[in-house]
PyMOL Python script that loads the backbone (N, CA, C, O; Angstrom):
from pymol import cmd

cmd.read_pdbstr("""\
ATOM      1  N   MET A   1     -14.848  27.700  26.314  1.00  0.00           N
ATOM      2  CA  MET A   1     -16.334  27.796  25.650  1.00  0.00           C
ATOM      3  C   MET A   1     -15.855  26.720  24.652  1.00  0.00           C
ATOM      4  O   MET A   1     -14.698  26.469  24.316  1.00  0.00           O
ATOM      5  N   CYS A   2     -17.332  25.976  24.141  1.00  0.00           N
ATOM      6  CA  CYS A   2     -17.534  25.254  23.315  1.00  0.00           C
ATOM      7  C   CYS A   2     -17.747  25.965  21.800  1.00  0.00           C
ATOM      8  O   CYS A   2     -18.508  26.907  21.576  1.00  0.00           O
ATOM      9  N   ASP A   3     -16.880  25.277  20.807  1.00  0.00           N
ATOM     10  CA  ASP A   3     -16.825  25.337  19.309  1.00  0.00           C
ATOM     11  C   ASP A   3     -18.026  24.996  19.189  1.00  0.00           C
ATOM     12  O   ASP A   3     -18.435  23.995  19.778  1.00  0.00           O
ATOM     13  N   GLU A   4     -18.978  25.882  18.271  1.00  0.00           N
ATOM     14  CA  GLU A   4     -20.367  25.451  17.580  1.00  0.00           C
ATOM     15  C   GLU A   4     -19.551  25.124  16.146  1.00  0.00           C
ATOM     16  O   GLU A   4     -19.617  23.978  15.701  1.00  0.00           O
ATOM     17  N   ASN A   5     -19.152  25.657  15.776  1.00  0.00           N
ATOM     18  CA  ASN A   5     -18.567  25.445  14.471  1.00  0.00           C
ATOM     19  C   ASN A   5     -17.454  24.466  14.061  1.00  0.00           C
ATOM     20  O   ASN A   5     -16.658  24.894  13.225  1.00  0.00           O
ATOM     21  N   PRO A   6     -17.272  23.169  14.540  1.00  0.00           N
ATOM     22  CA  PRO A   6     -16.180  22.337  14.456  1.00  0.00           C
ATOM     23  C   PRO A   6     -16.005  22.303  13.058  1.00  0.00           C
ATOM     24  O   PRO A   6     -16.902  22.515  12.242  1.00  0.00           O
ATOM     25  N   LEU A   7     -14.515  21.957  12.730  1.00  0.00           N
ATOM     26  CA  LEU A   7     -13.525  22.226  11.596  1.00  0.00           C
ATOM     27  C   LEU A   7     -14.297  20.611  10.734  1.00  0.00           C
ATOM     28  O   LEU A   7     -14.501  19.503  11.232  1.00  0.00           O
ATOM     29  N   PRO A   8     -14.521  21.044   9.523  1.00  0.00           N
ATOM     30  CA  PRO A   8     -15.027  19.613   8.794  1.00  0.00           C
ATOM     31  C   PRO A   8     -13.671  18.830   9.057  1.00  0.00           C
ATOM     32  O   PRO A   8     -12.618  19.421   9.295  1.00  0.00           O
ATOM     33  N   THR A   9     -13.799  17.308   8.987  1.00  0.00           N
ATOM     34  CA  THR A   9     -12.878  16.150   8.768  1.00  0.00           C
ATOM     35  C   THR A   9     -12.381  15.993   7.548  1.00  0.00           C
ATOM     36  O   THR A   9     -13.315  15.861   6.757  1.00  0.00           O
ATOM     37  N   ARG A  10     -11.193  15.940   6.948  1.00  0.00           N
ATOM     38  CA  ARG A  10     -10.940  15.462   5.861  1.00  0.00           C
ATOM     39  C   ARG A  10     -10.760  14.061   5.798  1.00  0.00           C
ATOM     40  O   ARG A  10     -10.412  13.436   6.799  1.00  0.00           O
ATOM     41  N   PRO A  11     -11.002  13.416   4.513  1.00  0.00           N
ATOM     42  CA  PRO A  11     -10.970  12.086   4.792  1.00  0.00           C
ATOM     43  C   PRO A  11      -9.532  11.490   4.605  1.00  0.00           C
ATOM     44  O   PRO A  11      -8.768  12.202   3.955  1.00  0.00           O
ATOM     45  N   VAL A  12      -9.172  10.616   4.946  1.00  0.00           N
ATOM     46  CA  VAL A  12      -8.143   9.707   5.261  1.00  0.00           C
ATOM     47  C   VAL A  12      -7.155   9.556   3.681  1.00  0.00           C
ATOM     48  O   VAL A  12      -7.669   9.277   2.598  1.00  0.00           O
ATOM     49  N   LEU A  13      -5.783   9.795   3.882  1.00  0.00           N
ATOM     50  CA  LEU A  13      -5.381   9.352   2.293  1.00  0.00           C
ATOM     51  C   LEU A  13      -4.232   8.531   2.655  1.00  0.00           C
ATOM     52  O   LEU A  13      -3.190   8.830   3.238  1.00  0.00           O
ATOM     53  N   TYR A  14      -4.730   7.241   2.096  1.00  0.00           N
ATOM     54  CA  TYR A  14      -3.788   6.034   2.555  1.00  0.00           C
ATOM     55  C   TYR A  14      -2.660   6.288   1.240  1.00  0.00           C
ATOM     56  O   TYR A  14      -2.917   7.088   0.340  1.00  0.00           O
ATOM     57  N   SER A  15      -1.616   5.627   1.277  1.00  0.00           N
ATOM     58  CA  SER A  15      -0.286   5.280   0.379  1.00  0.00           C
ATOM     59  C   SER A  15       0.411   4.403   0.520  1.00  0.00           C
ATOM     60  O   SER A  15       0.777   4.231   1.683  1.00  0.00           O
ATOM     61  N   PRO A  16       0.785   3.717  -0.219  1.00  0.00           N
ATOM     62  CA  PRO A  16       1.570   2.172  -0.376  1.00  0.00           C
ATOM     63  C   PRO A  16       2.725   2.491   0.290  1.00  0.00           C
ATOM     64  O   PRO A  16       3.244   3.604   0.378  1.00  0.00           O
ATOM     65  N   PRO A  17       3.267   0.972   0.967  1.00  0.00           N
ATOM     66  CA  PRO A  17       4.607   1.468   1.343  1.00  0.00           C
ATOM     67  C   PRO A  17       5.541   1.888   0.584  1.00  0.00           C
ATOM     68  O   PRO A  17       5.516   1.660  -0.626  1.00  0.00           O
ATOM     69  N   ALA A  18       6.565   2.602   1.199  1.00  0.00           N
ATOM     70  CA  ALA A  18       7.708   2.337   0.284  1.00  0.00           C
ATOM     71  C   ALA A  18       8.259   1.605  -0.770  1.00  0.00           C
ATOM     72  O   ALA A  18       8.251   0.394  -0.551  1.00  0.00           O
ATOM     73  N   PRO A  19       8.869   2.037  -2.141  1.00  0.00           N
ATOM     74  CA  PRO A  19       9.444   1.106  -2.993  1.00  0.00           C
ATOM     75  C   PRO A  19      10.148  -0.162  -2.582  1.00  0.00           C
ATOM     76  O   PRO A  19      10.015  -1.367  -2.792  1.00  0.00           O
ATOM     77  N   GLU A  20      11.139   0.811  -1.750  1.00  0.00           N
ATOM     78  CA  GLU A  20      12.298   0.044  -1.364  1.00  0.00           C
ATOM     79  C   GLU A  20      11.741  -0.992  -0.220  1.00  0.00           C
ATOM     80  O   GLU A  20      12.126  -2.156  -0.330  1.00  0.00           O
ATOM     81  N   ALA A  21      10.965  -0.705   0.746  1.00  0.00           N
ATOM     82  CA  ALA A  21      10.589  -1.814   1.701  1.00  0.00           C
ATOM     83  C   ALA A  21       9.901  -2.814   0.857  1.00  0.00           C
ATOM     84  O   ALA A  21      10.188  -3.978   1.133  1.00  0.00           O
ATOM     85  N   LEU A  22       8.957  -2.611  -0.224  1.00  0.00           N
ATOM     86  CA  LEU A  22       8.711  -3.654  -1.071  1.00  0.00           C
ATOM     87  C   LEU A  22       9.721  -4.334  -1.722  1.00  0.00           C
ATOM     88  O   LEU A  22       9.390  -5.500  -1.939  1.00  0.00           O
ATOM     89  N   ASP A  23      10.558  -4.120  -2.021  1.00  0.00           N
ATOM     90  CA  ASP A  23      11.546  -4.702  -2.863  1.00  0.00           C
ATOM     91  C   ASP A  23      12.311  -5.765  -1.681  1.00  0.00           C
ATOM     92  O   ASP A  23      12.721  -6.903  -1.910  1.00  0.00           O
ATOM     93  N   ALA A  24      12.360  -5.051  -0.412  1.00  0.00           N
ATOM     94  CA  ALA A  24      13.253  -5.828   0.569  1.00  0.00           C
ATOM     95  C   ALA A  24      12.078  -7.418   0.649  1.00  0.00           C
ATOM     96  O   ALA A  24      12.353  -8.618   0.628  1.00  0.00           O
ATOM     97  N   PHE A  25      10.487  -6.524   0.764  1.00  0.00           N
ATOM     98  CA  PHE A  25      10.099  -8.098   1.408  1.00  0.00           C
ATOM     99  C   PHE A  25       9.528  -8.607  -0.002  1.00  0.00           C
ATOM    100  O   PHE A  25       8.970  -9.661   0.305  1.00  0.00           O
ATOM    101  N   ALA A  26       9.381  -8.444  -1.256  1.00  0.00           N
ATOM    102  CA  ALA A  26       9.640  -8.973  -2.058  1.00  0.00           C
ATOM    103  C   ALA A  26      11.069 -10.678  -1.950  1.00  0.00           C
ATOM    104  O   ALA A  26      10.860 -11.877  -2.135  1.00  0.00           O
ATOM    105  N   ARG A  27      12.519  -9.839  -1.541  1.00  0.00           N
ATOM    106  CA  ARG A  27      13.441 -10.772  -1.866  1.00  0.00           C
ATOM    107  C   ARG A  27      13.007 -11.742  -0.647  1.00  0.00           C
ATOM    108  O   ARG A  27      12.989 -12.928  -0.976  1.00  0.00           O
ATOM    109  N   GLN A  28      12.623 -11.449   0.816  1.00  0.00           N
ATOM    110  CA  GLN A  28      12.735 -11.958   1.533  1.00  0.00           C
ATOM    111  C   GLN A  28      11.799 -13.112   1.460  1.00  0.00           C
ATOM    112  O   GLN A  28      12.115 -14.043   2.202  1.00  0.00           O
ATOM    113  N   VAL A  29      10.480 -13.318   0.585  1.00  0.00           N
ATOM    114  CA  VAL A  29       9.519 -13.937   0.164  1.00  0.00           C
ATOM    115  C   VAL A  29      10.339 -15.345  -0.208  1.00  0.00           C
ATOM    116  O   VAL A  29      10.541 -16.496   0.180  1.00  0.00           O
ATOM    117  N   CYS A  30      10.735 -14.143  -1.508  1.00  0.00           N
ATOM    118  CA  CYS A  30      11.667 -15.438  -2.771  1.00  0.00           C
ATOM    119  C   CYS A  30      12.405 -16.160  -1.715  1.00  0.00           C
ATOM    120  O   CYS A  30      12.188 -17.358  -1.532  1.00  0.00           O
ATOM    121  N   GLN A  31      13.371 -15.425  -0.921  1.00  0.00           N
ATOM    122  CA  GLN A  31      14.451 -16.555  -0.438  1.00  0.00           C
ATOM    123  C   GLN A  31      13.951 -17.153   0.462  1.00  0.00           C
ATOM    124  O   GLN A  31      14.576 -18.138   0.855  1.00  0.00           O
ATOM    125  N   ARG A  32      12.900 -16.879   1.014  1.00  0.00           N
ATOM    126  CA  ARG A  32      12.224 -18.037   2.200  1.00  0.00           C
ATOM    127  C   ARG A  32      11.681 -19.328   1.044  1.00  0.00           C
ATOM    128  O   ARG A  32      11.646 -20.450   1.551  1.00  0.00           O
ATOM    129  N   LEU A  33      11.343 -19.252  -0.166  1.00  0.00           N
ATOM    130  CA  LEU A  33      10.824 -20.046  -0.869  1.00  0.00           C
ATOM    131  C   LEU A  33      11.835 -21.182  -1.365  1.00  0.00           C
ATOM    132  O   LEU A  33      11.544 -22.343  -1.653  1.00  0.00           O
ATOM    133  N   GLY A  34      13.065 -20.583  -1.394  1.00  0.00           N
ATOM    134  CA  GLY A  34      14.140 -21.113  -1.813  1.00  0.00           C
ATOM    135  C   GLY A  34      14.907 -20.612  -3.439  1.00  0.00           C
ATOM    136  O   GLY A  34      14.478 -19.982  -4.406  1.00  0.00           O
ATOM    137  N   THR A  35      15.998 -21.154  -3.167  1.00  0.00           N
ATOM    138  CA  THR A  35      17.120 -20.699  -4.195  1.00  0.00           C
ATOM    139  C   THR A  35      16.825 -20.443  -5.791  1.00  0.00           C
ATOM    140  O   THR A  35      17.472 -19.783  -6.605  1.00  0.00           O
ATOM    141  N   GLU A  36      15.597 -21.214  -5.950  1.00  0.00           N
ATOM    142  CA  GLU A  36      15.020 -21.379  -7.228  1.00  0.00           C
ATOM    143  C   GLU A  36      13.959 -19.961  -7.616  1.00  0.00           C
ATOM    144  O   GLU A  36      13.627 -19.499  -8.708  1.00  0.00           O
ATOM    145  N   TYR A  37      13.670 -19.597  -6.403  1.00  0.00           N
ATOM    146  CA  TYR A  37      13.225 -17.908  -6.812  1.00  0.00           C
ATOM    147  C   TYR A  37      14.136 -17.074  -6.537  1.00  0.00           C
ATOM    148  O   TYR A  37      13.728 -15.956  -6.225  1.00  0.00           O
ATOM    149  N   MET A  38      15.043 -17.207  -6.544  1.00  0.00           N
ATOM    150  CA  MET A  38      15.931 -15.624  -5.863  1.00  0.00           C
ATOM    151  C   MET A  38      16.544 -15.373  -7.653  1.00  0.00           C
ATOM    152  O   MET A  38      17.528 -14.641  -7.751  1.00  0.00           O
ATOM    153  N   GLU A  39      16.052 -15.877  -8.770  1.00  0.00           N
ATOM    154  CA  GLU A  39      16.662 -15.493  -9.927  1.00  0.00           C
ATOM    155  C   GLU A  39      16.115 -14.031 -10.217  1.00  0.00           C
ATOM    156  O   GLU A  39      14.959 -13.736  -9.914  1.00  0.00           O
ATOM    157  N   TYR A  40      16.818 -13.296 -10.703  1.00  0.00           N
ATOM    158  CA  TYR A  40      16.261 -11.613 -10.941  1.00  0.00           C
ATOM    159  C   TYR A  40      15.307 -11.291 -11.274  1.00  0.00           C
ATOM    160  O   TYR A  40      14.804 -10.239 -10.880  1.00  0.00           O
ATOM    161  N   GLU A  41      14.647 -12.221 -12.250  1.00  0.00           N
ATOM    162  CA  GLU A  41      13.588 -11.999 -13.210  1.00  0.00           C
ATOM    163  C   GLU A  41      12.353 -12.116 -12.045  1.00  0.00           C
ATOM    164  O   GLU A  41      11.379 -11.411 -11.782  1.00  0.00           O
ATOM    165  N   ILE A  42      12.755 -13.037 -11.636  1.00  0.00           N
ATOM    166  CA  ILE A  42      11.469 -13.629 -10.244  1.00  0.00           C
ATOM    167  C   ILE A  42      11.287 -12.584  -9.095  1.00  0.00           C
ATOM    168  O   ILE A  42      10.143 -12.309  -8.732  1.00  0.00           O
ATOM    169  N   VAL A  43      12.138 -12.118  -8.636  1.00  0.00           N
ATOM    170  CA  VAL A  43      12.166 -11.116  -7.764  1.00  0.00           C
ATOM    171  C   VAL A  43      11.965  -9.900  -8.215  1.00  0.00           C
ATOM    172  O   VAL A  43      11.675  -9.068  -7.354  1.00  0.00           O
ATOM    173  N   GLU A  44      12.036  -9.516  -9.392  1.00  0.00           N
ATOM    174  CA  GLU A  44      11.488  -8.392  -9.985  1.00  0.00           C
ATOM    175  C   GLU A  44      10.008  -8.319  -9.985  1.00  0.00           C
ATOM    176  O   GLU A  44       9.240  -7.616  -9.328  1.00  0.00           O
ATOM    177  N   GLY A  45       9.831  -9.108 -10.771  1.00  0.00           N
ATOM    178  CA  GLY A  45       8.826  -9.774 -11.022  1.00  0.00           C
ATOM    179  C   GLY A  45       7.413  -9.542  -9.612  1.00  0.00           C
ATOM    180  O   GLY A  45       6.341  -8.950  -9.732  1.00  0.00           O
ATOM    181  N   PHE A  46       7.877 -10.131  -8.602  1.00  0.00           N
ATOM    182  CA  PHE A  46       7.193 -10.543  -7.511  1.00  0.00           C
ATOM    183  C   PHE A  46       6.948  -9.019  -6.928  1.00  0.00           C
ATOM    184  O   PHE A  46       5.914  -8.466  -6.552  1.00  0.00           O
ATOM    185  N   SER A  47       8.103  -8.631  -6.991  1.00  0.00           N
ATOM    186  CA  SER A  47       8.228  -6.981  -6.514  1.00  0.00           C
ATOM    187  C   SER A  47       7.176  -5.976  -7.081  1.00  0.00           C
ATOM    188  O   SER A  47       6.599  -5.043  -6.521  1.00  0.00           O
ATOM    189  N   ALA A  48       7.086  -6.545  -8.625  1.00  0.00           N
ATOM    190  CA  ALA A  48       6.370  -5.251  -9.198  1.00  0.00           C
ATOM    191  C   ALA A  48       4.991  -5.524  -8.958  1.00  0.00           C
ATOM    192  O   ALA A  48       4.261  -4.538  -8.848  1.00  0.00           O
ATOM    193  N   PHE A  49       4.473  -6.681  -8.851  1.00  0.00           N
ATOM    194  CA  PHE A  49       3.182  -7.326  -8.746  1.00  0.00           C
ATOM    195  C   PHE A  49       2.578  -6.474  -7.452  1.00  0.00           C
ATOM    196  O   PHE A  49       1.540  -5.811  -7.438  1.00  0.00           O
ATOM    197  N   ILE A  50       3.748  -6.730  -6.113  1.00  0.00           N
ATOM    198  CA  ILE A  50       3.324  -5.978  -4.701  1.00  0.00           C
ATOM    199  C   ILE A  50       3.114  -4.742  -4.928  1.00  0.00           C
ATOM    200  O   ILE A  50       2.092  -4.229  -4.471  1.00  0.00           O
ATOM    201  N   LYS A  51       4.095  -3.927  -5.739  1.00  0.00           N
ATOM    202  CA  LYS A  51       3.668  -2.519  -5.829  1.00  0.00           C
ATOM    203  C   LYS A  51       2.346  -2.122  -6.217  1.00  0.00           C
ATOM    204  O   LYS A  51       1.498  -1.577  -5.511  1.00  0.00           O
ATOM    205  N   VAL A  52       2.238  -2.606  -7.950  1.00  0.00           N
ATOM    206  CA  VAL A  52       0.771  -2.875  -8.069  1.00  0.00           C
ATOM    207  C   VAL A  52      -0.585  -2.878  -7.277  1.00  0.00           C
ATOM    208  O   VAL A  52      -1.583  -2.158  -7.323  1.00  0.00           O
ATOM    209  N   VAL A  53      -0.161  -4.170  -6.398  1.00  0.00           N
ATOM    210  CA  VAL A  53      -1.448  -4.431  -5.421  1.00  0.00           C
ATOM    211  C   VAL A  53      -1.442  -3.629  -4.398  1.00  0.00           C
ATOM    212  O   VAL A  53      -2.531  -3.425  -3.860  1.00  0.00           O
ATOM    213  N   ALA A  54      -0.367  -3.035  -3.913  1.00  0.00           N
ATOM    214  CA  ALA A  54      -0.484  -2.167  -3.023  1.00  0.00           C
ATOM    215  C   ALA A  54      -0.864  -0.779  -2.820  1.00  0.00           C
ATOM    216  O   ALA A  54      -1.339  -0.227  -1.828  1.00  0.00           O
ATOM    217  N   GLU A  55      -0.485  -0.227  -4.237  1.00  0.00           N
ATOM    218  CA  GLU A  55      -1.109   1.076  -5.250  1.00  0.00           C
ATOM    219  C   GLU A  55      -2.443   0.727  -5.111  1.00  0.00           C
ATOM    220  O   GLU A  55      -3.139   1.304  -4.277  1.00  0.00           O
ATOM    221  N   ILE A  56      -2.940  -0.254  -5.914  1.00  0.00           N
ATOM    222  CA  ILE A  56      -4.701  -0.433  -5.733  1.00  0.00           C
ATOM    223  C   ILE A  56      -4.964  -0.105  -4.460  1.00  0.00           C
ATOM    224  O   ILE A  56      -5.259   1.022  -4.061  1.00  0.00           O
ATOM    225  N   GLN A  57      -4.799  -1.661  -3.442  1.00  0.00           N
ATOM    226  CA  GLN A  57      -5.085  -1.103  -2.387  1.00  0.00           C
ATOM    227  C   GLN A  57      -5.193   0.046  -1.704  1.00  0.00           C
ATOM    228  O   GLN A  57      -6.195   0.163  -1.000  1.00  0.00           O
ATOM    229  N   ALA A  58      -4.342   1.010  -1.735  1.00  0.00           N
ATOM    230  CA  ALA A  58      -4.270   2.330  -0.932  1.00  0.00           C
ATOM    231  C   ALA A  58      -5.189   3.472  -1.955  1.00  0.00           C
ATOM    232  O   ALA A  58      -5.257   4.660  -1.639  1.00  0.00           O
ATOM    233  N   LYS A  59      -5.679   3.074  -2.860  1.00  0.00           N
ATOM    234  CA  LYS A  59      -6.247   3.859  -3.901  1.00  0.00           C
ATOM    235  C   LYS A  59      -7.694   3.761  -3.555  1.00  0.00           C
ATOM    236  O   LYS A  59      -8.489   4.693  -3.677  1.00  0.00           O
ATOM    237  N   HIS A  60      -7.970   2.605  -3.129  1.00  0.00           N
ATOM    238  CA  HIS A  60      -9.394   1.815  -2.879  1.00  0.00           C
ATOM    239  C   HIS A  60      -9.266   2.459  -1.357  1.00  0.00           C
ATOM    240  O   HIS A  60      -9.991   3.411  -1.067  1.00  0.00           O
ATOM    241  N   LEU A  61      -8.435   1.983  -0.500  1.00  0.00           N
ATOM    242  CA  LEU A  61      -8.973   2.527   0.575  1.00  0.00           C
ATOM    243  C   LEU A  61      -8.844   4.216   1.286  1.00  0.00           C
ATOM    244  O   LEU A  61      -9.146   4.697   2.378  1.00  0.00           O
ATOM    245  N   SER A  62      -8.268   4.730   0.093  1.00  0.00           N
ATOM    246  CA  SER A  62      -8.727   6.430   0.365  1.00  0.00           C
ATOM    247  C   SER A  62      -9.905   6.649  -0.133  1.00  0.00           C
ATOM    248  O   SER A  62     -10.579   7.469   0.490  1.00  0.00           O
ATOM    249  N   LYS A  63     -10.621   5.928  -1.550  1.00  0.00           N
ATOM    250  CA  LYS A  63     -12.111   5.958  -2.361  1.00  0.00           C
ATOM    251  C   LYS A  63     -13.085   5.615  -0.911  1.00  0.00           C
ATOM    252  O   LYS A  63     -14.235   6.012  -0.723  1.00  0.00           O
ATOM    253  N   GLN A  64     -12.480   4.996  -0.232  1.00  0.00           N
ATOM    254  CA  GLN A  64     -13.638   4.335   0.580  1.00  0.00           C
ATOM    255  C   GLN A  64     -13.715   5.241   1.587  1.00  0.00           C
ATOM    256  O   GLN A  64     -14.837   5.469   2.039  1.00  0.00           O
ATOM    257  N   SER A  65     -12.547   5.950   2.154  1.00  0.00           N
ATOM    258  CA  SER A  65     -12.425   6.702   3.281  1.00  0.00           C
ATOM    259  C   SER A  65     -13.166   8.172   2.902  1.00  0.00           C
ATOM    260  O   SER A  65     -13.725   8.813   3.792  1.00  0.00           O
ATOM    261  N   GLU A  66     -13.123   8.694   1.384  1.00  0.00           N
ATOM    262  CA  GLU A  66     -13.897   9.643   1.163  1.00  0.00           C
ATOM    263  C   GLU A  66     -15.488   9.382   1.287  1.00  0.00           C
ATOM    264  O   GLU A  66     -16.359  10.063   1.826  1.00  0.00           O
ATOM    265  N   ILE A  67     -15.559   8.084   0.557  1.00  0.00           N
ATOM    266  CA  ILE A  67     -17.178   7.780   0.551  1.00  0.00           C
ATOM    267  C   ILE A  67     -17.526   7.540   2.225  1.00  0.00           C
ATOM    268  O   ILE A  67     -18.724   7.718   2.446  1.00  0.00           O
ATOM    269  N   SER A  68     -16.873   7.242   3.223  1.00  0.00           N
ATOM    270  CA  SER A  68     -17.794   7.369   4.747  1.00  0.00           C
ATOM    271  C   SER A  68     -17.837   8.838   5.084  1.00  0.00           C
ATOM    272  O   SER A  68     -18.734   9.387   5.724  1.00  0.00           O
ATOM    273  N   GLU A  69     -16.436   9.586   4.424  1.00  0.00           N
ATOM    274  CA  GLU A  69     -16.825  11.053   5.284  1.00  0.00           C
ATOM    275  C   GLU A  69     -18.157  11.400   4.585  1.00  0.00           C
ATOM    276  O   GLU A  69     -19.012  12.038   5.199  1.00  0.00           O
ATOM    277  N   ALA A  70     -18.308  11.080   3.586  1.00  0.00           N
ATOM    278  CA  ALA A  70     -19.449  12.457   2.927  1.00  0.00           C
ATOM    279  C   ALA A  70     -21.040  11.599   3.365  1.00  0.00           C
ATOM    280  O   ALA A  70     -22.172  12.017   3.123  1.00  0.00           O
ATOM    281  N   SER A  71     -20.648  10.279   4.084  1.00  0.00           N
ATOM    282  CA  SER A  71     -22.458  10.170   4.372  1.00  0.00           C
ATOM    283  C   SER A  71     -22.526  10.688   5.937  1.00  0.00           C
ATOM    284  O   SER A  71     -23.609  10.759   6.517  1.00  0.00           O
TER     285      SER A  71
END
""", "prot")
cmd.dss("prot")
cmd.show_as("cartoon", "prot")
cmd.util.cbc("prot")
cmd.orient("prot")
């Protein structure tokens, strides 16, 4: 039998990668840039920056999903 009333679809909720994964990524990038980029403040600052960007991007993608579902 065919269901005439399909369940409404929910928008996709995006979330950023785990903080530990972003920390590891930041360390890897700094390491590849050279020893002068391996200072604690540089690695931590870059990691914090990546976390902010990832959070903004996840919120943006989630908002876009809501908008496209409403259309």
